[in-house]
N, C-alpha and C positions, 0 to 999 in steps of 0.2 A: 504493499499499500504506500503510495507516494503522498508526501506532506511537504508543505512549506512552514518552516519554523522560523519565527522572529523574536529575538531576544533582545529586549529593551529594558533590562533591570538596572543597568548602569547608564547614567545619563551621557557619560564621555564617549560611549562606544554602542554601536547599534550593529547587530550582527543577524545575518539572514542565511539560512541554510535550506537546502532541498534535499530530502532523504527518501529513500526507497526501503522501507522497513526500518533496519537500524545501520544502512550503509549510506554514508554521505557521498552525494553526487555533485552538488555545487555549493560555494560558499562566498559570501560577500561581507565585507566589513566597512563601516564608516565611522570615522572619529570626528569630534568636535574641532580638533585642531587642524584638520585637513578635509576640505570639501572638494568633491569632484567639480572640475570645471569643463569637462569635455562636453561638447554638444551645446554649451551655452552660447547665447548670441548676444553680441555686443555692438555697439556704435563706436567704431575707432576713428583714429585720425593718422594720416600718413606722416611720420616724423623724418624718414629717410629713404632714398631710393638708392640701391646698390646695383649698378650696372654689371659688375663683375659676378655677381650671384644671380642677376635676373630676378631679383626679389626686392620687396619693400618691407620696411620695418613699421609697425603699427602700434600706437599707443592706445590700448583698450582699457586702461585703468588699473592694470597689474604693475607690480614693481619692475618686471622686465618686459621690454617690448616683444610683441609677437612677430614671427617671421611668415610673410605673405609671399609665396613663389608666384612666378608669372602665369604659370598654367593653371592656377586656382583663382584667376581673377575673371569674373564675369564681364561680358562685352557691354553690359549696361553701364559700366564705369569707365569705359575708354574714353579718351579725349575725342571731342567732335573732329578734329582734323584727321585722326587715325581712321574714325569710322568712315570718313569720305573715301580714303584710301582703299579700305577694305571692300567697299561696294564694287570696285573694279576688279577685284580677285574673285576667282571662283569659290563658292562656299565649300567649307572643308567637311569632312565626314563626321566630325563631332564638334559639338558646340564648345568644348574646352580647348580646341586646337588653336594655336596663335600662329600667325605667319612668322618664319624664322627671321625676316628683316625687321620685325617690330621689336623694340627695345623697351624696357620697363620705364624709361623716362617719356617714351611716346604713349604709354597707356595710362599712367597715373601722374599725379603731380603732387609735391609736398604740401601738407595742409588740407589735403581733400579728405572729406569725411565719407566713410563707407560702412555698410552692415557686414559684419564678418562673423563666423562662427569658428570655435575652437575644434580643430581637427585631431590634434595631439597635444596632450599636456605638457607642461614643463618637466624636463627629466635632467637632473644634474646641472650642467653649465648650458644646456640647451633651453631656449625659449619655447613657448607654445607655437605649434604650427597652425596656421590660420587658412581658412578659405572663404570665398564670397559665394560659394554654391551651397545655399542653405539646404538643410534636410530636416524635416520634422517627423519624428516617429510617433505613430499612434498604435492602437491595439492590434489592428490587422494590416495597416498600410504604413508607408513611408512616403511623405509628400515632399517633392523637390520644386519649390514654387518658382525658381528661375533657371532651371535646367530642364528644358523640354525633351531633349535627346536622351537623357537618362531615364532609367525606369526599366519596368519589366517584372520578372518573377524571380523570387529569392533562389538563389543557387542550390539550396538545400531541397528544394521541391523537385522531385524527379518523376519520371514515368508518365503515366496517364494523368496524375494529378497536376502535372505541369501544364498540359494542354488544356484542362479544365479550369486551371488558373488564369491562363491567358484569355479564355472566353468570359470568364467573370470580370476581368479588367476591361475588356472591350465593351461590356454594358454599362460601365460607370460614366458618368458626366464629368470629364476631366476639363478644367479650363485651359484655353490655349495658353501656350508658353510654360506650361508645367509638366512635371514627370511624375510618375507614381511606381511604387515598388510594393508588391504583394509579399507580406511576410509569411512565414510558415504557420503562424497562428491563424492566418485567413484562409487556409485551405478548407474546403468543403463548407464555407460560409455562404449565406444567400447574398444575392445582390443588394438587398434592402439593407443588410448588416454592413457591408462594405461601403455602401453610399453614406450611411450614417456616420461612419468613421471618417470618411472623406470630408464630409460637411464640417465635421469638428475641426479637422486640420486647416481647412480653408478659413474658418472663423478665427483660428488661432494666428494664422498668416496675416490676416487683416488687422488683428489687434497689434502685431509686431510692427507692421508698416506704419500704422497710425502713431505709435509710440516713438518710433524712429525720427518722426518729424516734429516732435514737440520740444526737444531740447537738443543741445549740442554735444558733441563728443568730448570726452569718452564716458560711457556709461552702460550699465548692464540692463539689456532689454528684456530678455528672457533666459530663465534658468531651468535647466534640466530637471525632471522630477527627482525627488529624493529617492533613497535606496528602497523605501517601501513600495513606493508606487512603481519603480523599475522592475523590483522583483515580481510583483503581482502581474505587471504588463508582460513581462518576458517569460516568466516561467510557468504561468497558470495555464493548464491544459485541461482537457477532459478527464485525463487519468488522475488528476490531482484531487484527492480525496477530501482534504481539509487544510485550512490555513490557520495555524495555532499562534496566538500573540500573547505574550506574558505581561503586557503593559495596557493599562486601561486607555490612556490617550492615544497610543498607537493603535489600539483595536478600533477606536472611534474613527480615526483617520482613514484606516483601511476599509472600514465598513462604508464610510461615505464615498470613498472612491469606488467602490463595488457597486453601490446604489446608483451612482450616477453613470457608470459605464458598462458594468456587467451585472445587472440585478439578478439574473438567473443563477449566479454563483454566490449570491450574498450568503446564502445558509452555510458555505463552507468556512466563512470566517468565524473563528470561535476564540473566546478569551480562556487562556490557560491559567488556572488559580490553584494548582496543586502546590504543596509544600517543597516537593523535589524540584529542583531547577529543570527548566524545559529541555536544555541540551543534555543534561545528565539522564533524563527520563529516556531519551532515544539513544544513549551511549554513544554520542559523537564527539564528545570533548577531546578524547584521546585521538581521534582521527583528525580533528582541527589542528591539534598540537603538532601533528606529523607534517603539516604544510609549513610549519616555522622552522622545521629541522633541515639540516644540510644532508643527512643520510636517512633514508626510509628503508625499513626492513621489509622482506617479502616473506610470505608464509612458508616458502620451502626452506628458508635459511639464508638465501641470498640478500642482496641489498642494492639499492640505486643511490648515488651520490650526486647531487646537484649543486653546481658551482656557477654563480653569475659573474660575468665578466662585462667589461664596457662594451664589447662587440657582440656577445652571444651568451646563450645559456648552454653550458657543457653538462652532459649527463653520462655518467659512467656506470656500467653495470658489473657487479662483482658476484660471482657464484658463491663465495665464502664457504658455508657449510651445506649448500644445496647438493643433494646426492639423488635426484629424482630418477635420472636415466640409467640405463644399464651400462652405457659407456660414456666416455668424454663428449663425444658428439651429440648423444642424446641428451645429456645433462645441459649442455650449452643451449640446445633448442628449447628444452622445457624452462629453463631459467630466463631465456630472452622472451619467450611467449608470456610468461608470468610478469615479466618487467614491463612488457608493452602496455598491459592493462593499467599497471599502477602508474605508469609515465603520463599516460593520457588523463588519468584521473588527478594526477598532482598539478599538470598543466591547467586543469579548469580550476582547481581549488586556488592555486597560487596566481592565477591569470597571468602567467608568464607570456610575454609576447616578443616578437622579433624573430632572430634566427635561433635555432635549436640544433645542435649537434649531439647524437647519441653514439656512444661508443658501445657496441654490442660485444658480447663474448664471441670470439672467432668460431665461425662455422665453416666447415669445409665444403658441404653440400650446397649447391646452388638452389636445389629444391627447398632446403630448409630456410635459406636466406629470402626466397620468394614467400614461404609461408609466414615469416616474421613480418615482411612487408605489409601483405594483406591483413594480417592480424592487426597491425598498426593503423591502417586506413579504416578498418572496421570499428576499432575502439574510439577513433576520432570522430565518428558520425554523430555522437551525442553532443559534440562541442558546437556552441553557438557561433564561436569565431570562425573565420575563414583560415583553413589551414592547407598548406601545400606541402606534400611529402614526396621526397626523392627516393632514390634506390640505394641499397647498401653498396658501398664502394669497395674496392679490393683491399682497403685498409680496414674494413669492418665498420665504417662510419656511416650513418644515416643523417642526411641534412634535411631540414623541414623548416618552414616558416609559420608562425602563428600570428593572427591579427591581435593587436593590443586594443582591447575593448575599454579598458579603464587601468589606472595605476595598479601595478602588481601588489600581492600581499606584502611583499618585502618593502616596497617603497612607501606604502601607506602606513605600516606599523613598525618599521625599523628605522634606527638612525645609524650614522656612520660611527664606528668606534672611535673615540677620541685618542686611544692610545696608538692603534696601529693604522688610523686613517682608512680603513676599510680594506686593507690588504689581507688581514687574516693572521699574519705572522709578524713578529718583530725580530730584530737583529740580536744575536746573542751578545752576552756581556763582554767576552773577550774580544769579538770582532769589532764591537762598537768602541771599545777602549782603545784598541789599536789604531783605529781610524782617527779618533780624537789625538792620539799621540802624534800621528803623522801630520795633522793639521796644526798642532802646536809648533812643531819644527818649521813647518811652512810659513806660518805667520812670524816666527822668531827671525827668519831670514830676511824679512823686509827691513828697509832702511828705516831709521830713526825709531826703532822699536825699543822701549825700555821695561816693558811689562806686559804679560799675558795673563788674563784672568779666565779661567776655564770653570764654569758653573755646571756641574754634571750631577747625575743621580748618585745616591749614596753607594750602591754596588759598584759603579764604575769608578768612583773616587777611591774606594777600597782597593780595587784592583791596580790602579795607577800608583798610588802612594805606597803600596806594599811590594808589588810584583815588578813594577817599571820604575821604582825609585832611581835607580842608577842610570837608566836612560834619561830621564828627565833632569837629572843633574848635568849629565854630559851636554845636553842641548843648552843648559844655562851657561855652562863654562865655555862652550864653544862660540855662543852668539853674544855673550855679555849681556844677558838679560836676567829677569827673574819670572818664574812660572808659579802661579798661585792656583791651587786646585781647591775648590769650594764645593763640599758635599751639600747637596740641597735635598732635604727629606720631602719636599713638596714636588719633586720632578721625578718622573719615571722614565725609564729607557722606552724608546730610543731617542728621547728629547735631551738636548744639552745646549750650552750657549758659550761661545767662545768670544772674548772682547780683547781687543789690541789697544794699548796705551802708548802713545807717541810722545817723544821728547818736548814738542811744542804744545802738548795737550795742557790746557789750562784749568782742567777739571780737578781741583784740589780735593773734591769729595771722594773720588775714586783713588788718588794717590795716597791719601792719608787715612783713608777708612780701614778699620780691622777687617780681616778677611770673614769672620763670622757674621758682620754686619752686612755683608754683600748678598746674603741669602734673601731670594725673592720672597716677599710674603705671600701667603696663599690667597687665592681669589676669593672675594666675597661671594656667598651662594646667591644664585639667581633665583629668587622667589617667583618671578613672574612666569617661570616655565611651569609651575605647578599651581595653576589657578584652581579655586575651588568650584565645585559644580554649580553653585549659584552665580558664577561669573563667566558665562559663556562668552566665546569670541564673537565680536560683532563683525557681521558680514553684510555686504552691499545688498540691499533689496532690489529684486528685478522690477522694471517699469510695468511689465505684463505678467500677471499672475491671477489665478482663480477664474480662468476662462471656462465657462460652462456652456455646454451645447444648448441651443435654443430649443431643440426638440428633444422629447424623452427617448431613451435608448430603445432599439427595436427588439421586439420579443424574440427569444431564441428558438430557432427551427432547425431540426435536423435535416439537412439536405439529402438528396437521393444518393449521393456519393456516400454518405454515413450509414445509409440503412440498407443498401444493396450491395452485395460483393461484387468483386471485379469480374468473376466468371459470370455471374447472373446478369451484370450489365452487358457484357459481351454478347451473351446468349440472346437477350432481348433485342439488341440491335440487329442480329442476324435474322431472328424469327419474330420480329414484332408484329408482323401481320397475322402470322399463324396464331400466335398466342392471343391476340385480340379476339380472333373467331372462336377459339377453344374457350375463352373465358366467358362468352356470351351465354346466358342460360336459355336452354331449349325451351319451346312452349309446352312440350310434353311434360317436363318436370314442373312447370308452373301449374299445369292442370292436375297434377298428381299431388295431393297434400301429404302423402306419406314420405315423400322425398324432400319436403321443405324443412328448413332448420337443421339439418344434419348432413354430414358428408356420406353419401352412399357408397363412394369408392372406398373409404376406410373400412366400412362395415364389410364389404365384400372381401377386402383383404384380411380382415380379422377372422371372418369364417373360414378362409382358406388355410390360414396359418394355424388355427387352433380347431382341430378337426373333432375334438370332443364337444364342441359348442353346439347345442342342438339348433336346428334350423327353424326359424320362426315362420308363421303363415305368411302368404303373400300379402303385400300391402293392399289396403282397400282401394277398390277402383274409384276413379273420379266420379263425384256426384254433381249432377247439374239440377239444381232446384230453382224454381221461380215462384213468385206469388200465387201462380195458378196450380201448383202442385197440390195434390190431395194428401190428407193425413195417412191414407193406405198406401199411397205411392212412396211417401218419405219413409213408412215403417218397412215397406218391401225393400226398398233400396238400401237402407241402413241396417236392417236386422239380418245378420248371417248366422245366427245361432247364439248360444250361451257363451261360447268362447271367442266370438267375433271382436275384433278390435276397432278402435276409433282414434282419431287424430285430435289432439288438442295442444295448441302451442308447439307443434312440432314434435311431440312425443308420443309413443305408441303405449296405450293402456289397455287393460281388460275392460270391457263394456260391463258396467254394473247391472245386476239383475232387476233393479227397480225401474219400472217403466217410465216413472215420473222424470227420469235423468235422461231419457232418450233423446229429449228435445235439445239437451246441452251438446250431444255428440252431433246432431244434426246441424244445429246452428253453427257450432265450431267448423264443421266440415264445409258449411256454406262459406263462411268467412275465409277459411283457407283457399277455397276453390276460386271465389270471385270477391277480391277485396272491396269491390265498388257495390256490393249488394248488402249494405248495412241496413238499409230501409227495409228491404224484403225480408231479412231475418227478423227484424222487429215485428213485422206483421205476422209472420208465422207464429212467433211466440204468443202475440196478443190473442190470435184465434185460438189456440190450443188452450190458453187460459181461461177464455170465455166458456169453452165447451165443458171443461172440468168443473167450472162453477155451476153451470146449468145442470 
């Protein structure tokens, strides 16, 4: 059973997990100190044009200016003189194509205000990547209001569903100059549901355009939905049984969104109030912690090691204690196949994007290599991101790339180690001490040097003053200087500081100060980094928020694609005419009341299958009565003995012996034979009643 779990017990951290039973499939986290800016829409100002990069730098309100390449600039922002030149050039195949002779200075100018959307967030020293081709994601559709050539069907939709999706898109009323993409959630949806989602996106775009005209740049126009709305919008499918929320406020927010957009799934949103924590109840806390670790264990005893570098993510597979196979080749195959499933899962949990290189255990058989490649592609089908997978090279490496949907788990929850600066290792004490010793000699050889002060960690000072005391004394005697080693308890390896004092240096504070007074005092603790939960960080409010659809959501209907299997749909297309003729009820069946209200074919099949079942009498023949039929004629046509049967509401019953109830069987037979003879039956009943009274 699949569920969406939302944990919001701590105000500093909001976590969303999608589980199948007790197995974690997707995980997302959002902290108060770092909010996602991808897909946000801003009004920015061009600050600098860089012809060497064919790009522009845009001020959109962040500390670092964004990067806007030439290929991501819409033609509507081109300079008028460039548009006149482009009219004489044949139209390009795509809207984003720019003639090679056009320069960034011909397209834009400094100080120009444009509407931009963040395509990639800031990472390290790189600023945010921007685009002017806006895309608005809805429940079933993605609207591109200024990119008419883009659009189509999601790449994850394949087979017959893809052709049906194209037919559904062709029925929508798309305004000119806009593009539309059908998401995987829109498969098998009715045209009315898709049109309702399109109208909401058009309404949202109109609000964005109106807000962009109200004030000057830079400012935030529209902010992408928070993690709660994104999780429900992207992960909620028909197979999700429930959405559990352990916070009352978040539960109300999720219920309000469901009521406004998907009221048919409102009953799935439930408030979790048990004393056991939500994630502990479904035993996924340990699985979440594995996404923060460098090494992940495999059930067979092997392990995968994930290392992030500036260029790519490297994954190494170790067999360790794995002994599944009968020989080394079979063990390598089984360990690699097991690692493939865990690698695909870890990529989803960590949301690692960019280049990924996997070092598999060496396999000699090409058949085994192809098997691992196919298993890798199959395991990545569940991933929402676009993934491109290569083949295993002769060195045993598999290269792949994964779309970066949002900041990875490490970027959003990890900080760079202040001691090693993110390298993961530090230099040994002996190596660092010898390096400092060589630096002291190099500084001592410079002209007009009278003193060198080395402020080093305590362990380094201990090594220099005890193991290298003779070497330091030789440098002092040879260069005619003095070397002062200052052990600093507030300093850790690999940090150190070397200061050279010249003859003409007028700093009497350094020349006459005692060595123990040269120790740098410890820095004061920065309390602002640990804010209380009652002091959340202030973020810029978007100009467009709370856009509500003018029409209520469409009721949910299951389309034919959801109700009829693929084979049945194919059969109906081939033999539609024959099936329609066979489904028509023959007139003989309508005239025979014994065959109404029950499938006679099933009855005959059951009689043939179970031979011990006694055969029943033949059904009562059709009875044609009218108002002129006499009582004797009615009795003669309906009375076939004490064991005769009659029809009432489609069931066969023994006729009762009481003669007063014969009229009931007659009237019922008349009604079943001729549905339009209600008045005639009433007259027959009335005449019989009068005769009995007399």
